[in-house]
Backbone as a chain_set.jsonl record, in Angstrom:
{"seq": "MFLGQYQHTVDKKGRMVLPARYRHKLASGCVITKGQERCLYVFPLDRWEEEVEKYRMLPRTDARARRLTRAFFAGAVHQELDAAGRVQLPLRLREYAGLEREVAVIGVEERAEIWDSGAWNEYDEEADNYYSNIEEALSDFGI", "coords": {"N": [[11.371, 14.024, 7.331], [13.955, 12.725, 5.358], [16.806, 11.005, 6.203], [20.228, 9.859, 6.432], [21.974, 6.774, 5.459], [21.554, 3.536, 4.074], [22.087, 0.044, 3.649], [20.758, -2.29, 1.44], [19.095, -5.067, -0.197], [18.027, -6.163, -3.435], [15.546, -8.415, -4.278], [15.058, -11.474, -6.225], [12.649, -11.073, -7.477], [12.533, -8.408, -7.862], [11.928, -6.855, -5.696], [12.365, -4.762, -2.839], [13.256, -4.069, 0.537], [12.381, -1.208, 2.279], [14.116, 1.184, 4.34], [13.413, 0.907, 7.826], [13.107, 3.287, 9.253], [12.064, 5.005, 7.375], [9.584, 4.135, 6.689], [7.16, 4.989, 7.974], [6.771, 7.482, 6.849], [6.132, 6.797, 4.338], [3.874, 5.318, 4.457], [1.31, 5.726, 3.372], [1.785, 5.285, 0.761], [3.925, 5.721, -2.138], [5.812, 7.383, -4.727], [7.93, 6.26, -7.187], [10.591, 7.169, -9.228], [12.73, 8.06, -12.035], [15.885, 9.387, -11.187], [18.463, 11.931, -11.039], [21.911, 11.332, -11.959], [21.673, 8.608, -12.358], [20.151, 7.283, -10.35], [17.318, 6.263, -8.335], [14.46, 8.123, -7.435], [12.482, 8.387, -4.528], [9.465, 9.409, -3.567], [7.318, 10.513, -0.959], [3.716, 10.511, -1.091], [2.513, 13.09, -0.603], [4.66, 14.819, -0.974], [5.257, 14.22, -3.585], [3.135, 15.409, -4.946], [3.825, 18.092, -4.666], [6.097, 18.119, -6.253], [4.995, 17.551, -8.737], [3.599, 19.919, -9.201], [5.71, 21.69, -9.692], [6.599, 20.771, -12.167], [4.377, 21.294, -13.698], [4.585, 23.956, -14.089], [6.471, 24.318, -16.036], [7.25, 25.407, -19.356], [5.335, 24.223, -22.0], [6.003, 24.651, -24.565], [8.695, 24.53, -24.793], [11.241, 22.489, -25.86], [13.187, 21.206, -24.271], [11.996, 21.228, -21.753], [9.783, 19.607, -22.249], [11.045, 17.17, -22.816], [12.323, 16.636, -20.364], [10.083, 16.482, -18.654], [8.682, 14.319, -19.777], [10.509, 12.178, -19.403], [10.651, 12.121, -16.611], [7.973, 11.643, -15.721], [7.103, 9.441, -17.285], [8.671, 7.414, -16.354], [7.75, 7.059, -13.812], [6.247, 5.321, -11.056], [3.53, 4.375, -9.036], [3.673, 3.133, -5.786], [2.882, 0.904, -3.12], [3.772, 0.064, 0.152], [4.329, -3.277, 1.14], [3.335, -5.682, 3.676], [5.774, -6.349, 4.768], [7.26, -4.111, 4.425], [8.236, -3.692, 1.91], [8.857, -2.592, -1.49], [8.018, -2.793, -4.951], [10.305, -2.753, -7.526], [10.134, -1.799, -10.716], [11.359, -3.465, -13.668], [12.313, -1.765, -15.735], [13.009, 0.593, -14.342], [14.938, -0.457, -12.599], [16.879, -1.202, -14.467], [17.537, 1.334, -15.542], [18.793, 2.538, -13.308], [20.82, 0.781, -12.867], [20.509, -1.28, -11.022], [21.067, -4.242, -9.396], [21.569, -6.276, -7.239], [22.778, -5.487, -4.643], [22.055, -2.54, -2.961], [22.111, 0.951, -2.131], [20.305, 2.943, 0.038], [19.461, 6.177, 0.427], [18.852, 9.094, 2.408], [17.563, 12.169, 1.406], [16.646, 14.733, 2.466], [13.706, 15.694, 1.457], [13.095, 13.434, 0.056], [13.811, 9.958, -0.641], [16.58, 8.178, -2.004], [17.518, 5.597, -4.27], [20.269, 3.738, -4.956], [22.649, 1.889, -6.938], [24.898, 0.031, -5.054], [27.726, 0.084, -5.531], [27.953, 2.248, -7.333], [26.971, 4.275, -5.677], [28.944, 4.317, -3.646], [31.201, 5.251, -5.065], [30.248, 7.779, -5.913], [29.715, 8.941, -3.413], [32.259, 9.138, -2.29], [33.45, 11.051, -3.985], [31.703, 13.16, -3.419], [32.277, 13.565, -0.716], [34.874, 14.584, -0.918], [34.345, 16.98, -2.234], [32.674, 18.165, -0.345], [34.432, 18.539, 1.756], [35.669, 20.906, 1.221], [33.93, 22.959, 2.005], [33.448, 25.741, 2.403], [34.009, 26.999, -0.047], [32.154, 25.671, -1.683], [29.698, 26.379, -0.504], [29.729, 29.152, -0.857], [29.505, 29.246, -3.581], [26.835, 28.752, -3.891], [25.7, 30.873, -2.701], [25.421, 30.818, 0.07]], "CA": [[12.632, 14.267, 6.671], [14.719, 11.51, 5.088], [18.21, 11.166, 6.572], [21.044, 8.663, 6.58], [22.16, 5.844, 4.353], [21.297, 2.161, 4.482], [22.386, -0.968, 2.642], [19.676, -3.262, 1.276], [19.23, -5.912, -1.382], [16.87, -6.355, -4.3], [15.385, -9.856, -4.454], [14.925, -11.935, -7.615], [11.389, -10.565, -8.024], [12.63, -6.958, -8.013], [11.416, -6.175, -4.505], [13.35, -4.411, -1.817], [12.75, -3.532, 1.795], [12.804, 0.169, 2.555], [14.546, 1.322, 5.73], [12.334, 1.018, 8.81], [12.935, 4.695, 9.623], [11.362, 5.724, 6.312], [8.284, 3.522, 6.386], [6.004, 5.772, 8.425], [6.588, 8.58, 5.896], [5.67, 6.217, 3.075], [2.783, 4.403, 4.798], [0.164, 5.895, 2.468], [2.257, 5.027, -0.59], [5.021, 6.557, -2.631], [6.056, 7.355, -6.169], [9.337, 6.019, -7.503], [10.864, 7.604, -10.593], [14.132, 8.267, -12.382], [16.573, 10.529, -10.606], [19.705, 12.287, -11.703], [23.066, 10.478, -11.685], [21.261, 7.205, -12.496], [19.557, 6.696, -9.151], [15.865, 6.376, -8.325], [13.895, 8.981, -6.402], [11.297, 7.856, -3.853], [8.737, 10.528, -2.97], [6.027, 10.276, -0.319], [2.674, 11.047, -1.968], [2.32, 14.534, -0.452], [5.814, 15.489, -1.593], [5.114, 14.001, -5.021], [2.221, 16.44, -5.445], [4.612, 19.333, -4.776], [6.984, 17.953, -7.407], [4.128, 17.665, -9.909], [3.325, 21.343, -9.397], [6.896, 22.3, -10.316], [6.625, 20.394, -13.587], [3.258, 21.969, -14.372], [4.997, 25.333, -14.37], [7.402, 24.345, -17.164], [6.577, 25.749, -20.619], [5.168, 23.099, -22.928], [6.565, 25.038, -25.86], [10.145, 24.353, -24.718], [11.567, 21.077, -26.102], [13.916, 20.681, -23.11], [11.01, 21.008, -20.69], [8.996, 18.427, -22.63], [11.912, 15.998, -22.66], [12.474, 16.432, -18.926], [8.792, 16.063, -18.108], [8.38, 12.964, -20.256], [11.388, 11.216, -18.727], [10.313, 12.085, -15.197], [6.656, 11.046, -15.491], [6.975, 8.127, -17.927], [9.359, 6.443, -15.512], [7.195, 7.048, -12.46], [5.286, 4.293, -10.673], [2.976, 4.473, -7.681], [3.9, 1.899, -5.049], [2.486, 0.83, -1.714], [4.591, -0.878, 0.886], [3.626, -4.469, 1.598], [3.404, -5.884, 5.13], [7.183, -6.46, 5.149], [7.927, -2.839, 4.145], [8.892, -3.783, 0.601], [8.261, -2.029, -2.698], [8.408, -3.45, -6.196], [11.034, -1.881, -8.445], [9.961, -2.322, -12.076], [12.594, -3.775, -14.396], [12.798, -0.576, -16.468], [13.68, 1.486, -13.39], [16.163, -1.135, -12.149], [17.864, -1.079, -15.545], [17.96, 2.734, -15.598], [19.69, 2.845, -12.189], [21.845, -0.249, -12.762], [20.292, -2.013, -9.773], [21.013, -5.69, -9.528], [21.288, -6.898, -5.95], [23.158, -4.631, -3.513], [21.676, -1.143, -3.185], [22.192, 1.92, -1.039], [19.136, 3.816, 0.141], [19.926, 7.36, 1.157], [17.879, 10.14, 2.649], [17.924, 13.476, 0.859], [15.649, 15.677, 2.98], [12.299, 15.47, 1.133], [12.937, 12.193, -0.696], [14.848, 8.933, -0.512], [17.149, 7.779, -3.282], [17.999, 4.228, -4.331], [21.463, 3.677, -5.799], [23.499, 0.717, -6.946], [25.864, 0.255, -3.967], [29.025, 0.481, -6.079], [27.839, 3.613, -7.874], [26.845, 5.189, -4.546], [30.235, 4.44, -2.974], [32.025, 6.151, -5.881], [29.679, 9.121, -5.84], [29.863, 9.416, -2.043], [33.659, 9.526, -2.105], [33.606, 12.341, -4.672], [30.938, 14.16, -2.674], [33.035, 13.864, 0.502], [35.976, 15.47, -1.302], [33.727, 18.278, -2.509], [32.157, 18.688, 0.926], [35.539, 18.929, 2.633], [35.954, 22.304, 0.888], [32.575, 23.476, 2.107], [33.327, 27.195, 2.27], [33.933, 27.318, -1.475], [30.887, 25.153, -2.209], [28.595, 27.202, -0.001], [29.747, 30.482, -1.482], [29.001, 29.062, -4.959], [25.383, 28.749, -3.825], [25.246, 32.073, -2.01], [25.102, 30.519, 1.464]], "C": [[13.367, 12.932, 6.524], [16.19, 11.796, 5.336], [18.913, 9.816, 6.545], [21.202, 7.858, 5.311], [22.124, 4.419, 4.885], [21.645, 1.235, 3.322], [21.255, -1.985, 2.627], [19.959, -4.104, 0.043], [17.906, -5.94, -2.14], [16.746, -7.863, -4.508], [15.159, -10.198, -5.926], [13.644, -11.459, -8.283], [11.396, -9.05, -8.174], [12.076, -6.181, -6.835], [12.572, -5.823, -3.581], [12.657, -3.831, -0.607], [13.268, -2.111, 1.929], [13.201, 0.28, 4.022], [13.36, 1.55, 6.675], [12.069, 2.471, 9.179], [12.166, 5.498, 8.578], [9.908, 5.279, 6.169], [7.095, 4.343, 6.836], [5.732, 6.94, 7.479], [5.976, 8.087, 4.585], [4.461, 5.302, 3.269], [1.582, 4.527, 3.867], [0.553, 5.681, 1.005], [3.37, 5.974, -0.972], [5.039, 6.498, -4.149], [7.556, 7.212, -6.357], [9.536, 6.395, -8.961], [12.363, 7.755, -10.81], [14.671, 9.506, -11.69], [17.816, 10.86, -11.412], [20.832, 11.386, -11.213], [22.7, 8.996, -11.632], [20.873, 6.542, -11.176], [18.044, 6.768, -9.32], [15.46, 7.293, -7.189], [12.651, 8.295, -5.842], [10.652, 9.023, -3.108], [7.531, 10.026, -2.188], [4.952, 10.974, -1.165], [2.477, 12.554, -1.826], [3.465, 15.313, -1.1], [5.777, 15.333, -3.111], [4.219, 15.077, -5.63], [2.94, 17.777, -5.589], [5.525, 19.275, -5.998], [6.19, 18.111, -8.709], [3.854, 19.137, -10.22], [4.497, 22.053, -10.06], [6.924, 22.006, -11.816], [5.484, 21.037, -14.361], [3.632, 23.389, -14.779], [5.925, 25.425, -15.58], [6.649, 24.642, -18.46], [6.517, 24.561, -21.575], [5.735, 23.406, -24.305], [8.076, 24.873, -25.908], [10.47, 22.861, -24.838], [12.319, 20.462, -24.924], [12.956, 20.358, -21.967], [10.161, 19.78, -21.004], [9.796, 17.149, -22.42], [12.072, 15.64, -21.184], [11.191, 15.879, -18.312], [8.452, 14.638, -18.526], [9.222, 11.921, -19.53], [10.973, 11.03, -17.27], [9.002, 11.343, -14.942], [6.499, 9.665, -16.128], [7.647, 7.043, -17.096], [8.729, 6.258, -14.15], [6.197, 5.906, -12.251], [4.83, 4.552, -9.246], [3.168, 3.117, -7.012], [3.346, 2.024, -3.637], [3.363, -0.216, -1.059], [3.755, -2.088, 1.276], [3.841, -4.621, 3.102], [4.843, -5.971, 5.633], [7.952, -5.166, 4.9], [8.657, -2.816, 2.816], [8.112, -3.017, -0.462], [8.785, -2.841, -3.881], [9.117, -2.422, -7.066], [10.897, -2.461, -9.846], [11.305, -2.485, -12.791], [13.161, -2.539, -15.091], [13.531, 0.389, -15.535], [14.96, 0.851, -12.853], [17.25, -1.027, -13.2], [18.405, 0.345, -15.631], [19.02, 3.029, -14.539], [20.802, 1.806, -12.021], [21.732, -1.072, -11.488], [20.217, -3.503, -10.054], [20.671, -6.324, -8.192], [21.545, -5.943, -4.787], [22.843, -3.173, -3.839], [21.926, -0.326, -1.922], [20.928, 2.761, -1.097], [19.575, 4.986, 0.997], [18.79, 8.361, 1.32], [18.395, 11.465, 2.137], [16.786, 14.447, 1.179], [14.225, 15.285, 2.612], [12.036, 14.168, 0.386], [14.022, 11.204, -0.272], [15.369, 8.672, -1.92], [17.649, 6.347, -3.164], [19.104, 4.184, -5.38], [22.012, 2.255, -5.85], [24.594, 0.987, -5.911], [27.226, 0.713, -4.479], [29.012, 1.904, -6.606], [27.739, 4.624, -6.738], [28.197, 5.39, -3.861], [31.175, 5.373, -3.736], [31.545, 7.593, -5.773], [29.914, 9.73, -4.461], [31.29, 9.867, -1.767], [33.942, 10.876, -2.767], [32.897, 13.452, -3.912], [31.66, 14.542, -1.388], [34.193, 14.805, 0.198], [35.466, 16.879, -1.57], [33.301, 18.949, -1.204], [33.273, 19.16, 1.846], [35.996, 20.361, 2.37], [34.667, 23.109, 0.927], [32.469, 24.979, 1.929], [33.188, 27.61, 0.806], [32.591, 26.875, -2.055], [29.723, 25.997, -1.765], [28.572, 28.565, -0.646], [29.261, 30.396, -2.926], [27.481, 29.156, -4.992], [24.83, 29.946, -3.057], [24.85, 31.835, -0.557], [26.27, 30.949, 2.357]], "O": [[13.396, 12.12, 7.449], [16.757, 12.719, 4.751], [18.275, 8.766, 6.625], [20.662, 8.188, 4.255], [22.595, 4.132, 5.986], [21.511, 1.607, 2.156], [20.842, -2.481, 3.675], [20.938, -3.881, -0.668], [16.829, -5.767, -1.569], [17.72, -8.521, -4.873], [15.079, -9.306, -6.77], [13.552, -11.439, -9.51], [10.388, -8.462, -8.566], [11.786, -4.991, -6.952], [13.605, -6.492, -3.552], [11.613, -3.187, -0.712], [14.452, -1.846, 1.717], [12.677, -0.453, 4.861], [12.429, 2.29, 6.358], [10.918, 2.848, 9.398], [11.665, 6.579, 8.887], [9.096, 5.993, 5.58], [6.092, 4.388, 6.124], [4.581, 7.347, 7.322], [5.383, 8.856, 3.828], [4.069, 4.589, 2.345], [0.905, 3.534, 3.601], [-0.269, 5.878, 0.111], [3.711, 6.9, -0.236], [4.369, 5.67, -4.767], [8.347, 7.946, -5.764], [8.757, 5.998, -9.827], [13.158, 7.598, -9.883], [14.003, 10.537, -11.617], [18.17, 10.148, -12.351], [20.712, 10.75, -10.166], [23.352, 8.219, -10.933], [21.222, 5.39, -10.92], [17.548, 7.274, -10.326], [16.044, 7.249, -6.106], [11.868, 7.7, -6.583], [11.213, 9.553, -2.15], [6.783, 9.191, -2.696], [5.257, 11.93, -1.879], [2.292, 13.239, -2.833], [3.239, 16.36, -1.708], [6.22, 16.222, -3.838], [4.514, 15.596, -6.706], [2.686, 18.516, -6.54], [5.701, 20.274, -6.694], [6.663, 18.73, -9.662], [3.877, 19.543, -11.382], [4.294, 22.927, -10.902], [7.232, 22.879, -12.627], [5.616, 21.296, -15.557], [3.054, 23.948, -15.71], [6.141, 26.521, -16.099], [5.525, 24.173, -18.64], [7.544, 23.971, -21.91], [5.923, 22.5, -25.117], [8.68, 25.061, -26.965], [10.027, 22.061, -24.014], [12.1, 19.292, -24.61], [13.095, 19.333, -21.299], [9.856, 18.996, -20.105], [9.275, 16.161, -21.902], [11.966, 14.473, -20.807], [11.224, 14.919, -17.543], [7.986, 13.843, -17.711], [8.7, 10.895, -19.093], [10.95, 9.908, -16.763], [8.93, 10.505, -14.043], [5.825, 8.804, -15.563], [7.235, 5.883, -17.132], [9.142, 5.374, -13.399], [5.414, 5.571, -13.14], [5.623, 4.898, -8.37], [2.864, 2.079, -7.599], [3.342, 3.102, -3.042], [3.659, -1.256, -1.649], [2.606, -1.945, 1.693], [4.469, -3.766, 3.727], [5.104, -5.696, 6.804], [9.159, -5.112, 5.132], [9.578, -2.025, 2.614], [6.901, -2.82, -0.361], [9.837, -3.476, -3.816], [8.584, -1.34, -7.313], [11.48, -3.504, -10.14], [12.254, -1.739, -12.546], [14.367, -2.299, -15.036], [14.567, 0.941, -15.907], [15.962, 1.542, -12.671], [18.412, -0.789, -12.873], [19.612, 0.538, -15.779], [20.023, 3.684, -14.823], [21.637, 1.938, -11.126], [22.741, -1.511, -10.935], [19.399, -3.959, -10.853], [19.575, -6.861, -8.033], [20.628, -5.626, -4.03], [23.296, -2.636, -4.85], [21.948, -0.85, -0.808], [20.534, 3.233, -2.163], [20.003, 4.816, 2.138], [17.894, 8.457, 0.482], [19.536, 11.84, 2.405], [16.068, 14.912, 0.293], [13.578, 14.592, 3.396], [10.884, 13.832, 0.112], [15.01, 11.57, 0.365], [14.674, 8.92, -2.905], [18.136, 5.928, -2.114], [18.898, 4.546, -6.538], [21.85, 1.497, -4.894], [25.163, 2.078, -5.9], [27.817, 1.635, -3.917], [29.939, 2.676, -6.361], [28.337, 5.698, -6.804], [28.556, 6.52, -3.531], [31.866, 6.191, -3.129], [32.34, 8.51, -5.567], [30.272, 10.902, -4.352], [31.504, 10.868, -1.084], [34.595, 11.738, -2.179], [33.426, 14.555, -3.776], [31.662, 15.712, -1.005], [34.466, 15.723, 0.971], [36.096, 17.858, -1.172], [33.536, 20.139, -0.993], [33.076, 20.085, 2.634], [36.648, 20.963, 3.223], [34.355, 23.849, -0.006], [31.49, 25.456, 1.356], [32.362, 28.456, 0.462], [31.967, 27.608, -2.823], [28.841, 26.304, -2.567], [27.5, 29.085, -0.953], [28.676, 31.346, -3.445], [26.901, 29.585, -5.99], [23.63, 30.021, -2.796], [24.031, 32.574, -0.01], [26.208, 30.785, 3.575]]}, "num_chains": 1, "name": "protein.A"}
């Protein structure tokens, strides 16, 4: 399970160190792809296979499903951690997420997410305000 939030930097070659607590989950590799709210999703390979199965279930005759599937898979890259625990973030993915130097890496249960630090701080503040009214939010989801 991926938990917590960490501050890291992207070097001039587009590499970044992943949090030490995440590395054992990603030791056999990972897939990095576009996420919602302009972040990047980092899936361990076994979890990636589960995600692939969800997309296989989408109807190919639905234009929205095709658009979603294309964006998700065309942006995806398989990465292996180097000896320093770093991954390479391709330029296209860095541009999509607005990643320049300072990034936040957050755990979201089955995946990690990589955010521009400024964008994460703004989003996190809004999320905290939403979370502070948890009873209403939980009832919206039937919990």
